[in-house]
PATORLUM-982562 format. One line per field, with one value per atom (N, C-alpha, C, CB): atom name; z, x, y. Coordinates in Angstrom, 3 decimals. Glycine has a CB too. Layout:
# residues N
atome c(CA;...)
pz c(Z;...)
px c(X;...)
py c(Y;...)
END
This chain:
# residues 175
atome c(N;CA;C;CB;N;CA;C;CB;N;CA;C;CB;N;CA;C;CB;N;CA;C;CB;N;CA;C;CB;N;CA;C;CB;N;CA;C;CB;N;CA;C;CB;N;CA;C;CB;N;CA;C;CB;N;CA;C;CB;N;CA;C;CB;N;CA;C;CB;N;CA;C;CB;N;CA;C;CB;N;CA;C;CB;N;CA;C;CB;N;CA;C;CB;N;CA;C;CB;N;CA;C;CB;N;CA;C;CB;N;CA;C;CB;N;CA;C;CB;N;CA;C;CB;N;CA;C;CB;N;CA;C;CB;N;CA;C;CB;N;CA;C;CB;N;CA;C;CB;N;CA;C;CB;N;CA;C;CB;N;CA;C;CB;N;CA;C;CB;N;CA;C;CB;N;CA;C;CB;N;CA;C;CB;N;CA;C;CB;N;CA;C;CB;N;CA;C;CB;N;CA;C;CB;N;CA;C;CB;N;CA;C;CB;N;CA;C;CB;N;CA;C;CB;N;CA;C;CB;N;CA;C;CB;N;CA;C;CB;N;CA;C;CB;N;CA;C;CB;N;CA;C;CB;N;CA;C;CB;N;CA;C;CB;N;CA;C;CB;N;CA;C;CB;N;CA;C;CB;N;CA;C;CB;N;CA;C;CB;N;CA;C;CB;N;CA;C;CB;N;CA;C;CB;N;CA;C;CB;N;CA;C;CB;N;CA;C;CB;N;CA;C;CB;N;CA;C;CB;N;CA;C;CB;N;CA;C;CB;N;CA;C;CB;N;CA;C;CB;N;CA;C;CB;N;CA;C;CB;N;CA;C;CB;N;CA;C;CB;N;CA;C;CB;N;CA;C;CB;N;CA;C;CB;N;CA;C;CB;N;CA;C;CB;N;CA;C;CB;N;CA;C;CB;N;CA;C;CB;N;CA;C;CB;N;CA;C;CB;N;CA;C;CB;N;CA;C;CB;N;CA;C;CB;N;CA;C;CB;N;CA;C;CB;N;CA;C;CB;N;CA;C;CB;N;CA;C;CB;N;CA;C;CB;N;CA;C;CB;N;CA;C;CB;N;CA;C;CB;N;CA;C;CB;N;CA;C;CB;N;CA;C;CB;N;CA;C;CB;N;CA;C;CB;N;CA;C;CB;N;CA;C;CB;N;CA;C;CB;N;CA;C;CB;N;CA;C;CB;N;CA;C;CB;N;CA;C;CB;N;CA;C;CB;N;CA;C;CB;N;CA;C;CB;N;CA;C;CB;N;CA;C;CB;N;CA;C;CB;N;CA;C;CB;N;CA;C;CB;N;CA;C;CB;N;CA;C;CB;N;CA;C;CB;N;CA;C;CB;N;CA;C;CB;N;CA;C;CB;N;CA;C;CB;N;CA;C;CB;N;CA;C;CB;N;CA;C;CB;N;CA;C;CB;N;CA;C;CB;N;CA;C;CB;N;CA;C;CB;N;CA;C;CB;N;CA;C;CB;N;CA;C;CB;N;CA;C;CB;N;CA;C;CB;N;CA;C;CB;N;CA;C;CB;N;CA;C;CB;N;CA;C;CB;N;CA;C;CB;N;CA;C;CB;N;CA;C;CB;N;CA;C;CB;N;CA;C;CB;N;CA;C;CB;N;CA;C;CB;N;CA;C;CB;N;CA;C;CB;N;CA;C;CB;N;CA;C;CB;N;CA;C;CB;N;CA;C;CB;N;CA;C;CB;N;CA;C;CB;N;CA;C;CB;N;CA;C;CB;N;CA;C;CB;N;CA;C;CB;N;CA;C;CB;N;CA;C;CB;N;CA;C;CB;N;CA;C;CB;N;CA;C;CB;N;CA;C;CB;N;CA;C;CB;N;CA;C;CB;N;CA;C;CB;N;CA;C;CB;N;CA;C;CB;N;CA;C;CB;N;CA;C;CB;N;CA;C;CB;N;CA;C;CB;N;CA;C;CB;N;CA;C;CB)
pz c(-95.439;-95.854;-97.122;-94.721;-97.228;-98.282;-99.646;-97.717;-98.983;-99.896;-100.520;-99.506;-99.794;-100.219;-101.474;-99.083;-101.098;-101.757;-103.265;-100.831;-102.885;-104.034;-105.073;-103.558;-104.425;-105.770;-106.007;-105.120;-105.620;-105.948;-106.844;-104.552;-106.707;-107.863;-109.162;-107.205;-108.875;-109.789;-111.117;-109.368;-111.307;-112.612;-113.305;-112.542;-112.337;-113.273;-113.643;-112.217;-112.378;-112.948;-113.886;-112.110;-114.247;-115.552;-116.615;-115.705;-116.478;-117.876;-118.355;-117.972;-117.162;-117.573;-118.183;-116.348;-117.584;-118.238;-119.369;-117.494;-119.948;-120.897;-122.011;-120.519;-122.016;-122.597;-122.842;-121.795;-122.079;-122.128;-123.122;-120.088;-123.025;-123.777;-124.981;-123.506;-125.192;-126.548;-127.206;-126.294;-126.674;-126.715;-127.388;-125.008;-126.554;-127.016;-128.123;-125.734;-128.417;-129.296;-130.845;-128.949;-130.731;-131.904;-131.888;-131.508;-131.147;-131.470;-131.944;-130.409;-131.771;-132.523;-133.677;-132.052;-134.385;-135.379;-136.057;-135.382;-135.583;-136.233;-136.598;-135.701;-135.389;-136.027;-136.983;-135.281;-137.252;-138.140;-139.767;-137.895;-139.468;-140.816;-141.683;-140.386;-140.259;-140.819;-141.278;-140.139;-140.359;-141.215;-142.015;-140.940;-142.518;-143.864;-144.790;-143.955;-144.718;-145.686;-145.793;-144.965;-144.983;-144.553;-145.307;-142.826;-145.289;-145.803;-147.208;-145.370;-147.553;-149.332;-149.933;-149.849;-149.302;-149.484;-149.980;-148.320;-148.932;-148.996;-150.152;-147.780;-150.158;-151.468;-152.689;-151.554;-152.668;-154.043;-154.374;-154.085;-153.123;-153.245;-153.761;-151.923;-152.819;-152.755;-154.167;-151.361;-154.433;-155.526;-154.650;-157.029;-155.456;-155.121;-154.990;-156.270;-154.912;-155.090;-153.845;-154.536;-152.795;-151.949;-151.265;-152.429;-150.561;-150.429;-148.870;-151.396;-147.894;-146.416;-145.903;-145.567;-146.477;-145.932;-146.782;-146.072;-146.419;-147.013;-146.794;-146.908;-145.760;-144.960;-145.823;-143.170;-146.084;-147.123;-148.593;-146.934;-148.871;-150.080;-150.117;-150.900;-149.309;-149.089;-148.947;-147.230;-148.081;-147.443;-149.337;-146.240;-150.112;-151.059;-152.206;-151.312;-151.848;-153.289;-152.904;-153.811;-151.043;-150.635;-151.690;-149.049;-151.482;-151.578;-153.394;-150.853;-153.889;-155.339;-155.850;-155.537;-154.974;-155.337;-154.813;-154.567;-153.567;-153.469;-154.367;-152.629;-155.045;-156.314;-157.627;-156.765;-157.650;-158.787;-158.710;-159.030;-157.605;-157.219;-157.959;-155.762;-157.020;-157.468;-158.715;-156.696;-159.145;-160.723;-161.415;-161.362;-160.986;-161.637;-161.231;-161.649;-159.990;-159.850;-160.959;-157.977;-161.200;-161.679;-163.623;-161.055;-163.830;-165.373;-165.235;-166.279;-164.198;-164.325;-164.081;-163.289;-163.556;-163.796;-164.854;-163.244;-165.399;-166.823;-167.791;-167.247;-167.687;-168.391;-168.424;-167.853;-167.414;-167.272;-168.021;-165.424;-167.472;-167.949;-169.562;-167.160;-170.277;-171.576;-172.156;-171.701;-171.664;-171.669;-172.157;-170.131;-170.991;-170.822;-172.163;-169.212;-172.514;-173.519;-174.968;-173.424;-174.660;-176.204;-176.610;-176.221;-175.233;-175.608;-175.991;-174.386;-175.634;-176.208;-177.337;-175.249;-177.948;-179.279;-180.331;-179.625;-181.647;-182.800;-183.466;-183.871;-183.196;-183.479;-184.527;-182.484;-184.604;-185.426;-186.564;-184.642;-187.597;-189.012;-189.942;-189.722;-190.445;-191.361;-192.834;-190.580;-193.941;-195.047;-196.206;-195.525;-196.674;-197.692;-199.292;-196.917;-199.900;-201.326;-202.013;-202.081;-203.219;-203.684;-204.824;-202.740;-205.997;-206.884;-206.625;-208.281;-206.517;-205.587;-207.074;-204.433;-208.230;-209.389;-210.127;-210.227;-210.804;-211.894;-212.902;-212.635;-213.322;-214.636;-214.448;-215.249;-212.963;-212.583;-212.732;-211.758;-212.661;-212.402;-211.418;-213.720;-211.145;-210.249;-208.550;-210.576;-208.665;-207.219;-206.388;-206.672;-206.766;-206.491;-204.911;-207.764;-204.562;-203.255;-202.149;-203.594;-201.103;-199.947;-198.865;-199.669;-197.700;-196.505;-195.844;-196.216;-194.699;-193.598;-192.344;-193.525;-191.486;-189.886;-189.240;-189.216;-187.823;-186.669;-185.880;-186.450;-184.891;-183.859;-182.625;-184.270;-181.308;-180.706;-179.674;-180.103;-178.989;-178.140;-177.882;-176.431;-177.532;-177.214;-178.135;-176.379;-179.130;-180.638;-180.771;-180.491;-179.990;-180.347;-181.624;-179.019;-182.144;-183.506;-184.367;-184.577;-185.847;-186.942;-187.904;-187.509;-188.821;-190.115;-191.310;-190.261;-191.965;-193.216;-194.617;-193.172;-195.361;-196.581;-197.592;-196.484;-198.503;-199.766;-200.811;-199.995;-201.416;-202.390;-204.053;-201.802;-204.519;-205.951;-207.425;-206.187;-207.589;-208.984;-209.912;-209.109;-211.325;-212.537;-212.171;-213.931;-211.672;-211.698;-210.305;-211.886;-209.366;-207.986;-207.105;-207.347;-205.913;-205.185;-203.704;-205.296;-202.731;-201.710;-200.427;-201.806;-199.087;-197.876;-196.678;-197.443;-196.400;-195.459;-193.857;-195.974;-192.740;-191.498;-190.462;-191.254;-190.072;-188.966;-187.619;-189.313;-186.650;-185.168;-184.884;-183.647;-184.212;-183.793;-182.508;-184.355;-181.938;-180.393;-179.837;-179.904;-179.543;-179.086;-180.402;-177.944;-181.119;-182.287;-183.122;-182.047;-182.719;-183.333;-183.724;-182.552;-184.618;-185.190;-184.826;-186.903;-184.765;-184.629;-185.898;-183.326;-186.801;-188.403;-189.200;-189.103;-189.635;-190.643;-191.585;-192.001;-191.139;-192.097;-193.433;-191.475;-194.232;-195.887;-195.185;-197.529;-196.596;-195.844;-196.256;-196.594;-197.329;-197.180;-195.772;-198.730;-195.389;-194.228;-192.924;-194.141;-192.608;-192.107;-192.093;-192.655;-193.543;-193.639;-192.829;-195.156;-193.325;-192.854;-191.526;-193.222;-190.758;-189.492;-188.729;-189.073;-189.672;-189.166;-189.271;-189.841;-190.514;-190.523;-189.711;-191.435;-188.873;-187.919;-186.476;-188.023;-186.427;-185.304;-185.472;-185.666;-186.420;-186.676;-186.406;-188.036;-186.709;-186.630;-185.080;-187.340;-184.412;-182.670;-181.994;-181.774;-182.458;-181.945;-182.219;-182.656;-183.509;-184.188;-183.056;-185.976;-182.958;-181.848;-180.572;-181.470;-179.936;-178.790;-178.709;-178.517;-179.498;-179.453;-179.673;-180.633;-180.406;-180.265;-179.351;-180.808;-178.422;-177.156;-176.124;-176.538;-176.247;-175.272;-175.663;-175.471;-176.743;-176.933;-176.747;-178.195;-176.666;-175.871;-174.676;-176.037;-173.883;-172.280;-172.258;-171.322)
px c(-16.442;-17.545;-17.414;-18.504;-16.449;-15.843;-15.699;-14.384;-14.526;-14.363;-15.322;-13.924;-16.455;-17.422;-18.454;-17.986;-18.559;-19.369;-18.556;-19.853;-17.040;-16.296;-16.492;-14.865;-16.501;-15.883;-17.888;-14.306;-18.774;-20.388;-20.559;-21.501;-19.931;-20.203;-19.131;-20.345;-18.038;-16.876;-17.264;-15.981;-18.039;-18.326;-19.425;-19.017;-20.057;-21.156;-20.001;-22.631;-19.171;-18.249;-17.598;-17.295;-17.172;-15.966;-16.813;-15.451;-18.375;-19.171;-19.804;-20.132;-20.013;-20.231;-19.200;-20.417;-17.768;-16.716;-16.391;-15.644;-16.776;-16.515;-17.696;-16.634;-18.781;-19.874;-19.521;-20.995;-19.190;-18.949;-17.320;-18.757;-16.535;-15.396;-15.987;-14.076;-16.550;-17.247;-17.788;-18.562;-18.820;-19.741;-18.451;-20.398;-17.817;-16.735;-15.742;-15.839;-15.526;-14.729;-15.422;-14.348;-16.974;-18.041;-18.025;-19.835;-18.027;-17.696;-16.538;-17.765;-15.571;-14.208;-14.264;-13.180;-15.172;-14.838;-15.744;-15.050;-16.950;-17.687;-17.249;-18.635;-16.728;-15.559;-14.924;-14.372;-14.281;-13.251;-13.575;-13.435;-14.879;-15.827;-16.099;-17.308;-16.352;-16.518;-15.770;-16.892;-14.369;-13.404;-12.830;-12.768;-12.740;-12.527;-13.159;-13.054;-14.627;-15.877;-15.073;-17.646;-14.995;-14.355;-13.247;-13.932;-12.531;-11.074;-11.303;-10.293;-12.069;-12.362;-13.054;-12.959;-13.965;-14.435;-13.425;-15.104;-12.457;-11.289;-10.611;-10.281;-9.972;-9.331;-9.886;-9.174;-11.203;-11.867;-12.014;-13.318;-12.412;-12.302;-10.820;-12.662;-9.806;-8.503;-7.748;-7.659;-8.005;-7.243;-5.983;-6.799;-5.360;-3.430;-2.780;-2.466;-3.345;-2.942;-1.539;-4.648;-1.781;-1.023;-0.828;-0.159;-2.104;-2.350;-2.565;-3.286;-1.708;-1.926;-2.219;-0.611;-2.669;-3.187;-4.740;-1.845;-5.509;-6.695;-7.615;-7.414;-7.344;-7.766;-6.926;-7.303;-5.652;-5.654;-5.686;-4.856;-6.212;-6.366;-8.152;-5.715;-9.044;-10.520;-10.440;-11.176;-9.584;-9.163;-9.043;-7.848;-7.926;-7.612;-8.965;-6.430;-9.716;-10.838;-11.726;-11.878;-11.988;-12.730;-12.394;-12.467;-11.389;-10.732;-11.022;-8.662;-10.624;-10.904;-12.249;-10.734;-13.301;-14.557;-15.254;-15.203;-14.346;-14.591;-14.423;-14.216;-13.007;-12.602;-13.552;-11.422;-13.985;-14.871;-16.426;-15.022;-16.929;-17.929;-17.812;-17.950;-16.819;-16.716;-16.222;-16.107;-15.778;-15.579;-17.144;-14.634;-18.149;-18.899;-20.096;-19.014;-20.034;-20.938;-20.054;-21.079;-18.577;-18.258;-18.541;-17.112;-18.813;-18.998;-20.988;-18.235;-21.362;-22.729;-23.348;-23.321;-22.420;-22.295;-22.136;-21.356;-21.010;-20.191;-21.612;-18.743;-22.058;-23.453;-24.305;-24.128;-24.561;-25.960;-25.490;-26.447;-24.401;-23.902;-23.760;-22.450;-23.584;-23.246;-24.846;-22.551;-25.778;-27.304;-27.825;-27.937;-27.417;-27.902;-27.357;-27.177;-25.894;-25.579;-26.065;-24.264;-26.265;-27.185;-28.077;-27.804;-28.997;-30.520;-30.187;-31.686;-29.348;-29.420;-28.624;-28.939;-28.097;-27.408;-28.479;-26.118;-28.012;-29.337;-29.000;-29.812;-29.370;-29.287;-30.214;-29.260;-31.138;-32.750;-32.560;-34.280;-32.782;-32.813;-33.762;-31.738;-34.097;-35.481;-34.919;-37.268;-35.090;-34.546;-35.540;-33.387;-36.168;-36.892;-36.094;-38.236;-36.239;-36.002;-36.853;-35.569;-36.894;-37.944;-37.437;-38.851;-38.758;-38.120;-38.549;-38.424;-37.456;-38.132;-38.878;-36.413;-38.346;-38.846;-39.484;-37.742;-40.701;-41.259;-40.166;-42.703;-39.674;-38.395;-37.476;-37.560;-37.307;-36.280;-36.341;-35.930;-36.118;-36.149;-35.043;-35.981;-34.895;-33.817;-34.168;-32.244;-35.164;-35.213;-33.903;-35.358;-32.979;-31.961;-32.010;-31.759;-33.350;-33.465;-34.086;-34.963;-33.438;-33.703;-33.881;-32.662;-34.807;-34.973;-34.409;-36.369;-33.403;-32.799;-33.056;-31.445;-33.917;-34.172;-33.151;-35.919;-32.471;-31.473;-32.021;-30.337;-32.591;-33.064;-32.812;-34.562;-33.215;-32.414;-33.784;-31.176;-33.732;-35.140;-35.937;-34.825;-35.944;-36.695;-37.170;-36.253;-36.719;-37.300;-36.441;-39.459;-35.248;-34.440;-33.500;-33.577;-33.248;-32.332;-32.338;-33.284;-32.394;-32.173;-32.967;-30.213;-33.451;-33.613;-33.002;-35.054;-32.528;-31.067;-32.160;-28.451;-32.186;-33.059;-31.893;-34.241;-31.684;-31.224;-31.669;-30.581;-31.815;-32.935;-31.981;-33.738;-32.197;-31.660;-32.048;-31.716;-31.793;-32.003;-31.279;-32.014;-31.637;-30.454;-29.282;-30.964;-29.838;-28.643;-27.583;-29.176;-28.706;-28.239;-28.682;-28.956;-27.995;-28.696;-28.642;-27.630;-29.672;-29.756;-29.598;-31.174;-29.060;-29.056;-29.737;-27.282;-30.819;-31.073;-31.187;-32.150;-30.988;-31.213;-31.508;-30.785;-32.814;-33.939;-33.605;-35.146;-33.886;-33.667;-35.093;-32.707;-34.883;-36.008;-36.193;-35.781;-37.033;-37.031;-38.570;-36.940;-38.547;-39.799;-40.327;-40.703;-39.968;-40.713;-41.054;-41.671;-41.124;-41.531;-40.278;-42.435;-40.609;-39.537;-40.147;-39.255;-39.178;-39.878;-39.648;-39.219;-39.367;-39.549;-40.198;-38.092;-41.036;-42.319;-41.583;-43.117;-42.132;-41.614;-42.184;-41.841;-41.768;-42.230;-42.484;-40.803;-43.746;-44.283;-43.159;-45.986;-42.351;-41.116;-39.980;-40.062;-39.993;-39.483;-39.859;-38.944;-41.248;-42.137;-42.019;-43.159;-42.162;-42.345;-41.014;-42.548;-39.708;-38.406;-38.515;-37.617;-39.020;-39.010;-39.869;-39.285;-41.008;-41.789;-41.246;-43.006;-40.476;-39.700;-38.409;-39.593;-37.999;-36.742;-37.790;-35.349;-38.673;-39.695;-39.694;-41.506;-40.268;-40.431;-39.075;-40.963;-38.399;-37.002;-36.831;-35.571;-36.896;-36.610;-37.800;-36.878;-38.741;-39.785;-39.490;-41.208;-38.900;-38.296;-37.107;-37.699;-36.282;-35.072;-35.808;-34.180;-36.716;-37.198;-37.415;-38.253;-38.452;-38.885;-37.555;-40.059;-36.649;-35.227;-34.977;-34.092;-34.776;-34.163;-34.616;-34.408;-36.168;-37.126;-36.889;-38.844;-36.878;-36.447;-35.102;-36.774;-34.298;-33.267;-32.869;-32.614;-33.633;-33.842;-34.857;-34.575)
py c(45.454;45.447;46.509;45.715;47.642;48.336;47.292;48.902;46.392;45.426;45.090;44.489;44.401;43.834;44.466;43.622;46.022;46.663;47.046;47.845;47.305;47.339;46.023;47.488;44.928;43.936;43.579;41.909;44.039;43.908;45.062;44.018;46.242;47.177;47.350;48.543;46.675;46.518;46.240;45.472;45.040;44.696;45.992;43.080;46.679;47.891;48.785;48.965;49.132;50.348;49.991;50.943;48.833;48.275;48.647;46.366;47.774;47.996;49.119;47.223;49.963;51.726;52.272;52.757;51.975;52.595;51.963;52.719;50.813;50.163;51.040;48.498;50.769;51.649;52.933;51.731;53.771;55.386;55.404;56.200;54.358;54.706;54.454;53.982;53.229;52.837;54.181;51.726;54.718;56.186;56.679;57.145;57.378;58.420;57.876;58.875;56.263;55.925;56.198;54.511;56.036;56.058;57.783;55.139;58.484;60.041;60.368;60.874;59.983;60.087;59.738;59.394;58.742;57.992;59.019;56.353;59.450;60.195;61.389;60.296;61.933;63.460;63.420;63.934;62.355;61.605;62.057;59.790;61.389;61.185;62.440;60.656;63.278;64.806;65.676;65.493;65.398;66.026;65.815;66.332;64.524;63.796;64.558;62.360;64.510;65.250;66.440;65.558;67.328;68.910;68.763;69.330;68.318;68.135;68.203;66.732;67.299;67.193;67.933;66.117;68.860;69.889;71.330;69.938;71.250;72.288;71.971;72.288;70.928;70.564;70.888;69.302;70.573;70.827;72.328;70.169;73.468;74.770;74.948;75.485;74.720;75.362;74.951;74.849;73.442;72.624;72.192;73.584;72.293;72.297;73.425;71.710;74.437;76.059;76.055;77.420;75.153;75.594;77.046;75.266;77.730;78.687;78.130;79.324;79.248;78.471;79.689;77.559;80.681;81.892;82.512;82.994;81.292;81.950;83.275;81.138;83.655;84.804;86.046;84.605;86.023;86.869;86.774;87.382;85.591;85.767;86.095;84.435;85.488;85.999;88.079;85.033;88.851;89.564;90.512;88.948;89.683;90.103;90.118;89.377;89.045;89.308;90.288;87.932;90.502;91.363;92.782;91.462;93.338;94.788;94.674;94.962;93.923;93.548;93.886;92.098;93.431;93.307;94.958;91.814;95.587;96.590;97.995;96.519;97.566;98.293;98.456;97.605;96.773;96.704;97.445;95.193;97.488;98.194;99.549;98.267;100.204;101.576;102.267;102.034;100.999;101.119;101.187;99.632;100.496;100.300;101.307;99.012;102.248;103.422;104.539;103.996;104.584;105.341;105.508;105.241;104.158;104.141;104.374;102.203;104.029;104.223;105.869;103.203;106.468;108.132;108.643;108.746;108.117;108.345;108.242;106.890;107.161;106.641;107.455;105.582;107.981;109.019;110.343;109.464;110.711;111.949;111.655;112.382;110.752;110.367;110.675;108.655;109.949;109.797;111.182;109.394;111.956;113.475;114.561;114.077;113.851;114.565;114.101;114.670;113.188;112.408;112.846;111.143;113.264;113.931;115.169;114.052;116.085;117.539;117.549;118.675;116.408;116.752;116.610;115.772;117.344;116.957;116.049;117.970;114.805;113.773;113.115;113.338;113.826;113.565;114.273;114.194;113.761;114.493;114.272;114.261;115.325;114.987;115.748;115.871;115.114;115.805;116.045;115.061;116.919;117.036;118.064;117.695;116.985;117.499;117.941;116.749;119.141;119.426;120.256;119.973;120.744;121.505;123.019;120.992;123.992;125.319;126.332;126.515;125.905;126.603;125.503;127.377;125.868;124.866;124.780;125.365;125.670;125.119;124.408;126.033;124.140;123.154;122.332;122.964;120.952;119.512;119.227;118.663;117.942;117.219;117.323;118.004;118.225;118.425;119.241;116.971;119.874;120.476;121.415;121.255;121.577;122.655;121.246;124.429;122.267;121.158;121.744;120.165;121.213;121.488;120.208;121.880;120.812;119.713;119.821;119.638;119.328;119.753;118.797;119.465;119.098;118.784;118.974;119.332;118.338;118.698;117.308;119.162;117.531;116.983;116.165;118.076;115.958;114.888;115.948;113.891;117.274;118.109;118.992;118.597;118.633;119.396;121.018;119.753;120.831;121.909;121.377;122.403;122.993;122.323;123.758;120.703;123.051;124.351;123.290;125.032;124.460;124.046;125.013;123.861;123.966;124.844;124.190;123.707;125.232;125.418;125.649;126.742;125.341;125.605;125.632;125.132;126.680;127.065;127.108;128.887;126.174;126.184;126.880;125.029;128.228;128.707;128.410;129.843;128.698;128.729;129.496;129.413;130.848;131.637;131.504;133.145;131.403;131.591;130.193;133.049;130.872;129.526;130.306;127.711;129.820;130.617;129.460;131.539;129.959;128.961;129.964;128.335;129.427;129.893;128.872;130.534;129.480;129.064;129.262;128.799;128.484;128.635;128.215;127.849;128.844;127.860;127.746;128.630;126.555;125.419;125.071;124.165;125.649;125.749;124.961;127.618;123.315;122.699;122.674;123.464;122.445;122.395;123.415;121.947;124.743;125.788;126.443;126.567;127.631;128.615;129.960;128.471;130.619;132.127;132.957;133.035;132.355;132.611;131.443;132.867;132.229;131.451;130.165;132.840;128.927;127.741;127.574;126.438;127.124;126.702;125.272;126.802;125.138;123.414;122.555;122.536;122.893;121.729;121.873;121.905;123.038;122.762;122.520;123.378;122.152;121.894;120.334;122.549;119.653;118.381;118.029;117.837;118.383;118.358;118.251;119.439;119.173;118.962;117.825;120.094;117.555;116.296;114.930;116.207;114.800;114.031;113.788;114.100;114.699;114.534;114.489;116.104;114.752;114.417;112.588;115.314;112.269;110.991;110.366;110.780;110.595;109.778;109.577;110.677;111.221;111.095;109.989;112.941;109.977;108.561;107.071;108.642;107.003;105.761;105.563;106.032;106.494;106.310;105.801;107.858;106.882;106.482;105.108;107.121;104.369;102.898;102.163;102.481;102.299;101.430;101.432;101.673;102.761;102.669;101.456;103.975;102.090;101.354;99.807;101.858;99.274;97.911;97.854;97.363;98.335;97.748;97.476;98.097;98.855;98.496;97.246;99.913)
END
């Protein structure tokens, strides 16, 4: 009886085993195709470099990235310091030339204003006469001086303030 049962089910068992073997063979073939694609991608990335320890290469790249980030942060801090220093510099200049005395020509007298972004700075005036020359310096804070300013000195200060506005708009255009 057992023999009959075995003979009866043997073709079905063989058929199922053959089907299962074919399915496994197909699965192995699919995995082989995927492996070949993965190997091609790996070779296109790595090339013929012969790198065998990819984890060390990636770790080195990660360390390099961290060093670069640190350097960028240092540069950004330094740029902020320099921008702060530049704002305090007396970098905006206005000049006004004029004749201080009616009998002298050639506009040999002058007023020059140097101010920073906060309009702090100095107005320097040189008055040239026939027999003498005088130079005066007047401090400026927030666009005002504790000394009275002549019309020419005010014009020089206004010209310096106008150059400050032009510099600010040029900076905004760069940003």
